[in-house]
C-alpha positions in Angstrom: -9.8 2.0 36.6 -6.4 2.8 38.5 -8.1 6.8 39.4 -10.9 5.2 40.8 -9.2 3.0 43.0 -6.9 6.5 44.1 -10.3 8.4 45.0 -11.5 5.5 46.7 -7.7 4.7 48.5 -7.3 8.4 49.4 -10.6 8.5 50.8 -9.6 5.7 53.2 -6.6 7.1 54.2 -8.2 10.5 55.0 -10.9 8.7 57.1 -8.4 6.9 58.9 -6.2 10.2 59.7 -9.1 12.2 60.5 -10.5 9.6 62.9 -6.8 8.9 64.4 -6.9 12.6 65.2 -10.4 12.4 66.8 -9.4 10.3 68.8 -6.4 11.5 69.9 -8.3 14.8 71.0 -11.4 16.1 69.4 -10.1 19.5 70.4 -7.1 19.3 67.7 -9.8 19.7 64.8 -12.0 22.8 66.6 -11.8 24.7 63.6 -13.8 22.3 61.9 -16.8 22.6 64.1 -20.2 24.8 63.4 -19.8 28.7 64.3 -21.8 28.2 67.6 -19.6 25.3 69.2 -16.6 27.4 68.4 -18.2 30.1 69.9 -19.1 28.3 73.2 -15.7 26.7 73.7 -14.3 30.3 73.1 -17.0 31.6 76.1 -15.5 28.6 78.2 -11.8 29.1 77.6 -11.2 26.3 75.3 -10.1 28.2 72.7 -8.3 31.8 73.3 -10.7 35.0 73.3 -8.3 36.4 71.3 -8.5 34.2 68.4 -11.2 35.8 66.5 -10.6 33.7 63.5 -11.7 30.0 62.7 -8.3 28.8 63.0 -4.9 29.7 65.0 -1.9 30.9 63.0 -0.2 27.3 64.1 -3.5 25.5 62.0 -3.1 27.6 58.9 0.5 27.3 58.9 0.1 23.5 59.3 -2.6 22.9 56.7 -0.2 24.7 53.7 2.4 22.9 54.7 0.5 19.8 54.9 -1.3 20.9 51.3 2.4 21.2 50.0 3.6 18.3 51.4 0.6 16.3 49.7 1.0 18.3 46.2 4.3 16.4 46.0 3.8 13.4 47.1 1.0 13.0 44.5 2.7 14.4 42.2 5.6 11.7 42.5 2.3 9.4 42.4 1.0 11.2 39.1 4.7 10.1 37.5 5.3 7.0 38.5 1.9 5.2 39.3 -0.2 6.8 36.7 2.3 7.9 34.3 1.3 11.4 34.1 4.3 14.0 32.4 1.7 16.9 31.0 -0.4 19.5 32.9 -3.6 18.8 32.0 -3.5 14.9 32.1 -2.2 15.6 35.9 -4.5 18.7 36.7 -7.6 16.1 35.8 -6.2 13.2 38.0 -5.4 15.3 40.8 -8.6 17.7 40.5 -10.5 13.8 40.7 -8.9 12.8 43.7 -9.0 15.4 45.7 -12.8 16.4 44.7 -13.5 12.6 45.7 -11.9 13.3 49.2 -13.5 16.6 49.8 -16.6 15.4 48.7 -16.6 12.1 50.9 -15.4 14.7 54.1 -18.6 16.5 53.2 -20.6 13.5 52.7 -20.1 10.6 54.6 -17.7 12.5 57.4 -19.2 14.7 58.2 -23.0 14.7 57.2 -23.6 11.5 57.9 -21.3 10.6 60.9 -20.2 13.4 62.3 -23.8 14.9 62.7 -25.1 11.8 64.1 -22.4 10.7 66.5 -22.7 11.9 70.2 -19.3 11.1 70.8 -17.8 14.0 68.7 -19.8 16.4 70.9 -17.4 18.4 73.1 -18.2 19.0 76.6 -20.0 22.1 77.4 -21.2 22.1 74.2 -24.1 19.3 74.7 -27.0 21.3 74.2 -26.2 22.8 70.4 -27.5 19.9 69.1 -29.5 21.8 66.1 -25.8 23.5 65.4 -24.0 19.9 65.7 -26.8 18.8 62.9 -25.5 22.1 60.6 -25.7 20.1 57.4 -25.2 23.3 55.6 -22.2 24.3 57.2 -20.5 21.3 56.2 -21.5 21.9 52.4 -20.4 25.0 52.4 -17.1 24.3 54.3 -16.8 21.7 51.1 -17.4 24.4 48.2 -14.6 25.8 50.1 -12.5 22.8 49.8 -13.6 23.2 46.2 -11.8 25.3 45.6 -8.8 24.9 47.5 -8.7 21.6 45.5 -8.6 23.5 42.2 -5.4 25.5 43.4 -3.9 21.9 44.6 -4.4 20.2 41.6 -3.0 23.3 39.7 0.7 22.9 42.1 0.3 19.3 41.6 0.4 19.4 38.2 2.6 22.0 38.3 5.0 19.8 40.4 4.4 17.1 37.6 6.2 19.0 34.7 9.0 20.2 36.8 9.6 17.0 38.0 9.4 15.3 34.8 11.3 18.0 33.2 14.4 16.8 35.5 14.3 12.9 35.4 13.7 12.9 31.8 
């Protein structure tokens, strides 16, 4: 039961964080927009023309640091809230939480909200409605997120074992 509550709580926290970021500036999440939208933004000079990758180096570093910090935080939650001290139990619990966030993001936030919320359309890309409604793009991204969830879960479970051995 506690795992279900944790999954729901994490999805809500994730939703709130993304909503706050988008409210501050939609362009902070430009790497998450569909390819044709990003290409138009590149043509408009919003994204530097020399940035050929989906995310800038700064964004990649921010994401890697975020995953690392999240791995440590979730390890402490696994130990002190869930009572996990073993690798497999921790891995499976973290995987359940991570996958719930990944697919909540895909289905609710992307396909149900982002694809239909006109406030998420960036000025100058209004004619790309079909691209904004590209559900397949979001599902494909969540498949990548599923792989990242497995990696995150492995790292977090490793931290659980290390931290547990230190605080015996």
